[in-house]
N, C-alpha and C positions, 0 to 999 in steps of 0.2 A: 504494500500500500504506500501511497505517496500523500504527503500533507503539503498544501500550498496556501498562501494568503495573497489575495489579489484585491485591488480596488475594483469597483463596479465598472469603471472605464477600461480596465484591463481584462475583463472577462470576455471570452469569445461568445458569439451568438449561441453556439452549441452549449457552452457552459451555462449561460443564462437560462436556456431552455431546460437543461438538466436540473438546475437548482429549482426552477419553477415547478417542474414535474414532481420533484422530490417533495417540495412543500405541499402541493395539492394532494399528493398521495398520502403522506403521513398525517396531515392535519385535516384531511377530508374537506378541503376547500376548493374553490373554483377561481383562484386569483388569475387575472389576465396578465398578458405581457405588459400592458400599459400600467397596471397596478404594481407590478413587479418593479418597473423603473421608477414610478412615483415613490414607492416605499424607500428605495435606496439612493435616489438621486436628488430628491427634494430636501436638501439640507444645506447648511452654510458652505460646505466644501464641494457640493455637487456630486459626491460619490460616497459610498460606504465601503467598509472593509469586509471581505468575505474569506473566512477560513474554510477550506474544503478538504475532504478526504476523497482520494481517487483510488479505485481498485480496478485494475485492468482497463484504465481509461474512462471508467464510468464514475460519476460522482455519487458516493454512497453516504456522505455526511456533509453538513454545512452549518455555518453559524455566521450571522451578520452583525456588524457593529456600526451603528449610525452615529455620525459625529454631530456635535453642537457645542456652542460656546456657553459657559456658565460663569457667573460672577461669584468668586469666593473671597469674602472679606474685601470687596472693592476691586479685586484684580480679575481680569478675564482669563479663563483657562479653557483648554480644549478637552472636552469629555467625549466619551461615546457611550451608547446604550446597547447592550447585547440583546439581540432578538433572534427569533426564528432558529432556535437550536434544534437540529434534526439529524438523526443517524438511522439508517435502515436497521431493522431488527436483527438482521444477520451479522451486522458489524458493531453492535452495541457492546459496550464494556467500559470500565473505568479508564483504562489506558487510552483508548481512542477518544473518549470524551475529554480527558485531560489534555492530550496533545492537540486536539482540535481547538480548544479554547486558548491554551497557553501559547500556541504558535501565533494566534491573533494578537495576544498581548505583546509578544516580542516585536512584531511588525509595527504595531501602533506606538509602542514606546519609542522606537527609533524615529518615528514621524512626529513626535512631540505631544502625543496624547498623554495626559497626566492621570486620568481617572476613568475607570469603566464601571458602569452601573448596570444592574439587571433586575428584572421582575419575573423570576422563574416560576414555572408551574410546580406543582407538588413534587413531581419526580425529579426535575432538575434541581430544585431547591435542596433536596436531600443529598444529592451528589455534590453540589457546589459547597455546601457547608461541611460535609463529611471529609472532603479532601482539602478544605480551606482554600479552594480556588477563588471563591468570591464570598467573603464573609458576610454574615447577616448584619444589616443595619437596623431593620425594624419592619413594621407592618403598616400598610396604609389603612385609613379608616373609610368606612362607607356611610354616606348620608343619603337619606331617601325621603320622599314625600309622595304618598299614595293618593294621587288626584282622584282616581277611580279604583277603589279596592277590588271591584269586580273584574277589572282587567288583569289583576294579579292572581286572584282566586275567583274563578267563575261562579262558584257556589255562593259567593258573597255579593253578587251583582245587585241584590236588593238594597245593599248599603251604599251604593254609589253616591246618592245624594248626600248622605251623611259624611262620607269621606271627602267629598268635594267641599262641603261647608267647613269641615274641620281644617282642610288645607288653607282655605282663604283666611280663616280666623288665625291659624298658626302663623301664616306669613305676615299678617297685619300686626299681631302682637310682637313677633320677632323683630320686625322693623322698628317698632317703637323703642325697644330696649337695646337695639344693636348700636355698637360704637362706630363712629366714623373715622377712627384713627387708622391711618394707613400703616400696615406692617410690612417690613422688608426683612426676609430671612438672610442670615449670613451666606447661605448658598442658594442661588436662584438662577433661573435661565436668563440669558442676555436677550431680553424680549425683542430688541431691535433687529437682531440677526436671526432669532429663533422663529418668531411668529410668521414672518412672510413666507417661509417654506413649509413649516410643520403642517399647516392645514391644507396643503396640496397633496399630502400622502394618502395612501389607501385609495378610496374612490374619490377623494377630494371634495366630498359633499359635507361641508361644515358651514355653520352660520357664525359670522363675525358681526358683533353688534358694538357700535360706538355711540355712547351717550356722553353728555357733559361729565367729565371726571370719571368715566367708566368705560372699559373695554372688556368684553368677554366673548367666549367661544362655546358653542354647544352643538350637539348633533342629535338628530332624530333617527332612531334605529330600533327595530324589533330585536330584543335580546332574550333568548330562550323563551320565545312566545309572548313576551311582554312588550307592548309599545312603550318605548323608553325615550325620554328626553334627558340626555346626559350633559350636564354642565361640566365642560372639560377644564376650563381655566378662567380665572378673573385676573386681569393684569394688575390693577390697583387693589391690593388685598386689604379689605376691611370687612368687618361684619356687615356694615351698612351696604357696601357694594355687592356682597354676596346675596343679601336679601333683595336688593334692587334687581339683580340678574334673575333670581328665582321668580320674582313677581312678574318680570317682563316675559319670561318663558311661559308661565302659567296663563298670562293674559293673551299673548299672541299665538300660542300653540295649543290652547286648551282642548281643541278637538282632535289633535294629532298624537297625543300620548296619554298614557295612564299612570306612569310612574316617573317622577323626577329623581335624578341620581347625581351624586358627586362622590368621587373617590380620590382621596389624597390625604396629606398631613397638614393640619392647620394649627396655629397657636391660639385659636379661638373656636367657639362652638355655636354662637348665634348666627347661623347662616341661612335661616329660613327653611332648613330641613332638619330631620331627626336623625341623630347618630344611631346606626344599627349596632346592637350588641354583637361582639365578636362571634359568639356561638350561633347567631342567626344570619351572619353575612352569607350571601349566595356564593361568594368566592373569596378565598384568602389571597390577598395581594402581598406577596413577599417583596422586600426591597433589600437587595444585596449590592455590594460594591467592593472595588479594590483599587488602591492607589498604585500607579505605575511609576510615580516619581515622588518619593517621600520628601525630597528637598523642596518640591513646589507646593506641597500641601501639608497642613497640620492634621495628622491622623485623628486626633481627639475631636477635631471639628467635623471632618467628613464622616466619621463613624457614628455620629450622634444624630439620629433622625430629627431631633428637635431643632437642628440647625438648618434643616432643608425646607425649601418650598418645592414640594414634589406632588405630582398628581398625574392624571391620565395623559396630559400633553407630553409627558416625558417618554412614553413608550407606545407600543403599537396595539394595545388592546382594542381601541376604538378609533 
């Protein structure tokens, strides 16, 4: 077997098609060639890194690292996020997994990447942490607002009017008590370079809303059978602005979704939605990461989730 690391621009057409076919086969998706290029080219560098495993000329494993600039205590640094980890069942094993990821780390470190973060599924999380390849940083929180409870549990459809009324009252009360103080985390996305390309990835169907003192992004998508409006990110982070964003989505999209959702880590709680208890979360979102340059970063800072502004905009779940 052969291990290679290439930029998206260095992949041949045949290699692109092989990676795409492997992705669709393993994850049971129908990603198109256009979505493939959107996923890996719509970023500040115009390419991603692809670590691949070749066996007799065929790609049997791949992992992508998408670059982006982050601000760490006032200084701009180049990070990547690890996504789309996949190895054919016939070639799975700790050694291949380790070499696949670690070879990517070596190439990126040589190119000036200082930190790699990931949001692994349950299987990858166990491997990442077991071999200390990408240590645990924390878990993301899930916030939700059930506009129509019947859209989540069909047998509760008769309570739709009650859940709708509850949501409007909850939003109204939350807004009254919400603080308008803008919070900036020690580690956050460089929004000027990040936002213009992030929302062109995947299918590119995102809503960007700009109001006085407020910019936010959301997406309408049916997730596991539930019509969901996902608030992805709010640029100017305050409780008041999150409430404003939630109220806007409920008012403008009320006929197009049943559940409002936000996933991330915040230093405050009054965002117009209800924090879901960990045991009731539909999916555990792990947050892992590793420094490739300990001289450029303070490990105590980057390994503490409370220093991060992190949410669904940072990776490829939606």
